[in-house]
C-alpha positions in Angstrom: 55.6 -186.7 -44.8 54.1 -188.8 -47.7 53.2 -192.2 -47.0 51.7 -195.0 -49.5 49.0 -197.1 -48.5 50.5 -200.6 -48.3 50.8 -203.4 -49.8 50.6 -202.0 -53.6 49.2 -204.7 -55.4 49.3 -205.4 -59.2 48.4 -208.2 -61.5 50.9 -210.5 -60.4 52.9 -208.8 -57.7 52.6 -207.5 -54.2 54.8 -204.4 -53.1 54.8 -204.4 -49.4 57.8 -203.4 -46.6 60.6 -205.8 -46.3 60.2 -208.1 -43.2 62.7 -209.7 -41.3 61.7 -213.5 -42.6 62.7 -211.9 -46.0 66.3 -212.3 -45.3 67.2 -215.6 -47.3 65.5 -214.6 -50.5 67.0 -210.9 -50.0 70.4 -212.8 -49.5 69.8 -214.7 -52.4 70.0 -212.0 -55.1 71.6 -208.9 -53.3 74.8 -211.0 -52.4 75.1 -212.0 -56.3 78.2 -210.1 -57.6 76.4 -210.2 -60.8 73.5 -207.9 -59.5 75.8 -205.6 -58.5 77.5 -205.1 -61.5 75.9 -201.8 -62.7 75.5 -200.5 -59.1 77.3 -198.5 -56.9 77.5 -200.8 -54.2 79.2 -204.3 -54.0 77.6 -207.4 -52.9 77.9 -208.0 -49.6 80.4 -210.9 -48.3 78.1 -212.4 -46.1 74.7 -213.0 -44.2 75.6 -210.5 -42.0 76.1 -208.1 -44.7 72.7 -208.5 -46.2 71.2 -208.4 -42.8 72.4 -204.7 -42.4 71.0 -204.2 -46.0 67.7 -205.7 -45.0 67.5 -203.5 -41.9 68.0 -200.1 -44.1 65.7 -201.8 -46.4 62.8 -201.9 -43.4 63.4 -198.3 -42.7 62.7 -196.9 -46.2 58.9 -196.9 -45.7 58.1 -192.9 -46.1 59.1 -189.5 -48.0 59.9 -186.8 -45.3 62.8 -185.0 -46.7 65.3 -185.2 -49.6 67.1 -188.1 -50.1 64.3 -190.4 -48.0 62.8 -193.3 -49.9 60.3 -195.9 -49.8 61.6 -199.4 -50.7 59.4 -202.1 -51.0 59.8 -205.9 -51.2 58.4 -206.9 -54.8 56.8 -210.6 -54.3 54.8 -212.8 -56.0 51.2 -212.8 -55.1 50.5 -216.7 -55.8 53.4 -217.6 -53.7 54.5 -214.9 -51.8 58.3 -215.5 -53.2 60.6 -212.4 -52.9 61.6 -211.6 -56.6 63.3 -208.6 -56.0 62.8 -204.8 -54.8 61.6 -201.4 -55.8 62.6 -198.0 -54.9 60.9 -194.4 -55.0 63.3 -191.8 -53.6 62.6 -188.2 -53.2 65.4 -186.2 -55.0 63.9 -182.7 -54.6 61.1 -182.1 -52.4 60.8 -178.5 -53.4 60.4 -179.2 -57.2 58.1 -182.3 -56.6 60.7 -184.5 -58.2 61.3 -188.1 -57.3 63.7 -191.1 -58.7 62.8 -194.9 -59.2 65.0 -197.9 -59.1 64.4 -201.7 -59.0 66.5 -204.5 -58.5 65.7 -208.1 -59.3 66.9 -211.5 -58.7 68.6 -212.9 -61.8 66.2 -215.7 -62.1 63.3 -213.6 -62.2 64.4 -211.1 -64.6 63.0 -211.5 -68.4 59.2 -212.0 -67.0 58.2 -208.4 -66.8 58.5 -208.1 -63.2 60.6 -204.9 -63.0 58.2 -203.4 -65.3 55.2 -204.1 -63.4 56.6 -203.1 -60.1 58.0 -199.9 -61.7 54.7 -198.9 -62.8 53.0 -199.3 -59.6 55.8 -197.0 -58.2 55.0 -194.1 -60.8 51.3 -194.5 -59.9 52.1 -193.8 -56.4 54.7 -191.0 -57.6 52.1 -189.1 -59.6 48.7 -190.2 -58.4 49.0 -190.4 -54.9 52.3 -187.7 -54.2 51.3 -185.3 -56.6 55.3 -185.6 -58.0 55.8 -183.2 -61.1 58.8 -185.4 -62.4 60.3 -188.8 -62.0 63.9 -190.0 -63.3 65.4 -193.1 -63.4 69.3 -193.1 -63.7 71.4 -195.9 -65.0 74.9 -197.2 -66.0 74.6 -196.9 -70.0 75.8 -200.1 -70.1 72.8 -201.5 -68.6 70.7 -202.2 -71.6 68.2 -204.2 -69.8 67.5 -201.6 -67.2 67.0 -199.2 -70.2 64.5 -201.2 -72.1 62.4 -201.4 -68.8 62.3 -197.7 -68.6 61.3 -197.3 -72.1 58.5 -199.9 -71.8 57.2 -197.6 -68.8 57.3 -194.7 -71.3 60.1 -192.8 -69.9 62.2 -190.7 -72.2 65.8 -190.4 -72.5 67.0 -187.0 -71.7 70.8 -187.4 -71.3 73.9 -189.5 -72.0 76.6 -188.4 -69.4 80.0 -189.4 -70.9 82.2 -190.7 -68.3 80.8 -188.6 -65.2 81.1 -191.0 -62.7 84.4 -193.2 -61.6 82.5 -196.2 -60.0 84.4 -199.3 -59.1 87.8 -198.3 -60.6 86.5 -196.8 -63.9 85.0 -194.3 -65.3 81.3 -195.0 -66.5 78.8 -193.2 -68.7 75.4 -192.5 -66.9 72.0 -192.3 -68.9 68.8 -190.3 -67.2 65.4 -191.4 -68.6 62.4 -189.1 -66.9 58.7 -188.6 -66.9 56.3 -185.6 -66.5 53.4 -186.0 -64.5 51.5 -184.9 -67.5 53.3 -187.5 -69.8 52.0 -190.0 -67.0 48.3 -189.0 -67.6 48.6 -189.0 -71.2 50.0 -192.3 -71.4 
């Protein structure tokens, strides 16, 4: 089982497990339909739906088996305000592969928080957990997320045309990746 020493601290953020007190802030961005434009999920209809999302996020604290994830709240260190979340999932334990993801409140996009939080998760993946490869997958139309992965130094490896049927339409998927040696050489 792989567990991080928490919280993780960056220059401006603290990455910590979700708490029950995060419900209102999480609902503030997770219930926004625009936040789900490029996600597989739909925005929850009400606070009870977000409460269920929060409960799942609170359980995602260790990598034990394929599909497990560590999902952390990204809060501003100086104010404690929740601005989004970041995740490291164990995609293939046998091959030491992970996947990162992030979601920010629309009011906090464009400040570099996704890049800062994802950098901390890559450090966790490569430096603490000794993963060999980490990927980031996204809807090809999500150019802002692609820019984050590029700023992280991840390499665009694939553009899969109409490979997924999402929300009633065919969508392209783009895959970025980084190897441990790329992380160490950056």
